[in-house]
N, C-alpha and C positions, 0 to 999 in steps of 0.2 A: 266437305262440306259447304251446305249453300248457305249464302251469304242474305241476310233479308235486312230490308229497309224500313224504319219506323219512323213515324212524324213523333215527338214526342214536345213537352211544354215545362219551363225549369217552373218549380214551387217555391214561393216565396213564405206557406204558412207550412207550420208545422207544431208535432203536439198531435193527442189522440183524436181530437175534434176533429184537427185539419185533415188528418188521415180520413175521416170517414166521409166528410166531404169532397174527398177525392177521390173516394170509391162509390160514391153516390153520384157522380159527375160520369161513370163510366170507364176511369181512370184508376190505375193503380200506381202508387207511391213507391217511389224509389229510388235508389243513391246508385252515383257513380264514382268509382274512386281507382284510381293506380297511380303510377307513376308520375309520386312525387306529388300530385297537383290537390289542393282541393277538393272534397268529397262535394258532387253537383248532386242537388235534389230535385229528380225529374218525376213525371205524370207520366205516363205509360198509356197506351191506350188499351182497356182491359181486353176487349175483343179479340183485337190483332196480337197482343200478347199471346193469349193463351192459345191461339191457333198457330204461333209458331215453333210451341214450345211439344205441343201435340203431334206437330208434323214434321220437327226437324231435330227436337229435343234439345237441350242445356247448349250441346257446343255449337251451336250454329252463332255464324256471326253476325251483329245485329251492327245496321249504320243507322247510327241514330242522327235525323235531322233535327236540330235543336230551334223549336219556333221562338223567335223572338231574340235569338244569340246574336245576333249581326246589332243590333242597336243595345248591346249591352259588350259590345270588345269580347266577347266572349264566339269562342270555335264552334262553327255553326252546323259540325258535324263532325261526329266519333264514331269511333270504331271499338266495340264492345262486346263479351262474353257475358251470360248469367251465369254468376256464380251461387246464389242461394235462392230461390223462391220460397217463400212462406204462407202454406198455405191453411184455410183456416180449421181447426181437428172436427168441426162439428158439420159445419155451411159448405166448405170445403169450394170456398174460392180464394183467389190468390189474394194477400192480407200486405206482400211488402216483396220488394226485388232486391237485390244487390247485384250492382254491375260491373264488370272490370273495364277499366281501357287497355285497349290491347292498340298494338302499330304493326304496319305490313312488315313481313318479315320475321319478326320477332319469335320468339318459339314462347309458347303455355305450355304447362301442365295440365291436362285433362283426364278425365277417366272416360274409356271406351267401352260400349255393351262388347262382350261374348256374346258370339252365335255360333253354335250347331250345325254344323251341316251335314247329310248322309244317315246313313243308317247301319248300327255295329251290327256285326253277326247274328246270329239267330244262339238265343240260350245265353245272352247278355244283357249285362243291367249298367247302363251308364248312370253316373253321378257326374256333377257340374258344380265345383266348387266353389268357382269364381266365375260371377255374373258380367265384372265387368275389367277393364286392368287399367291401370295409372300409367299415360306415357307423355312425354315431352314432343313435340312437332311444333313444325309452322302453324301460326293462326290462323293461315289463311287457307290449309291444308288437312285441319280435321276431319279424322275418316269418320267415316258415321257407323263403325262398328267394324271388329277384325272374326276373322273366320277360320272356325275348328273343325277340319274335316274329322269324323270317325266313319266314312263309310267298310263297310266290311273291315273294323277291326275288331281283334279275337278279346276276348277275357286277357284281363292281366297286364291291356296297354295302360300307362298315363302319361299324361302330357301336363307338361311344367310350363309356366309364364315364362320362360326362357327358350321355349320351342312354339310358342306360338310365333305365326309370321307376320311381322308390323313394315307398314308401308313403308318406303324407300323415305328417309329424313327424321325417319322417328326413333327414338331411343325409351325402352321400357324403364320405366322408375317402378313400378310391384318387384315386391322382392323377386329374381327370379327361379327362386327353387319353391317356389307357393303351388301345391297344386291345382290345375284348371280343370280338369277331367279326370276320371278313372271309370276304365272298363272293367266290371266284373262278371262273372260267373252269378248268371240269373240264380236263386234259389230253387228248386224242383217241388213239387207239391208235396214230396213226403219228407221234406227236410222241414216245410214249414208248419206240417201237420206235428212234426216230432218237435219244435219250438213251443207250437199251441201248447202242446201235452205238457211241456218242461217247464212251464210258466207257471201250468195249472197243478202238479205234483208240491204237496207239502202243503197246501194250505188249508188252515184249520178254520173253521167258521166259527166266529165268536158266542156262544152259548147266553141262554136267554139270562137273565141275571136271578131268574125262579130256580133255573135247573141247578146255576155255581152254588145256589144257595141251600138247597135243597141237599 
């Protein structure tokens, strides 16, 4: 996973009004916490942060250059992971971000996308039950995704979480018995028509009140 540098600012005003002013200035209110230190209130550059999430996902390691930190005897640079992104339900802009401090060499627990590759055998239907796997991995070596090949797979094959190949040094946190992918036999056209007929069988339409009364 890539490492991205962002210049951020400390926030000294809090509350809904202050948050609105921060967003009007093109920044996102954020809180940085973890490793037993007091939470730090920051303002992230909205356009740059949105680009990071769009291009790298939430597992990108952020190198935060905190402007003005030196004068306040605070650490000028922090490594962080994005834990929570709150998006406005109607206007679709980022309202708030929670960031978690990480250190080089430590392990973190993250959700990694599961991507299917290849094409299963003709006449099969692929059902993906899990879109992500939770793993524990070195903070500086978070994979962008894990892949499951279904190339030429026949009907009846199932892939459990424990069967997905993980990068070296990564440990599975998701229940190993969880079903990730199931390859089933695709229903025939005749079977689908039979299902439709069965669903329609025995249906009695409500009669108009006038008929029931008569």
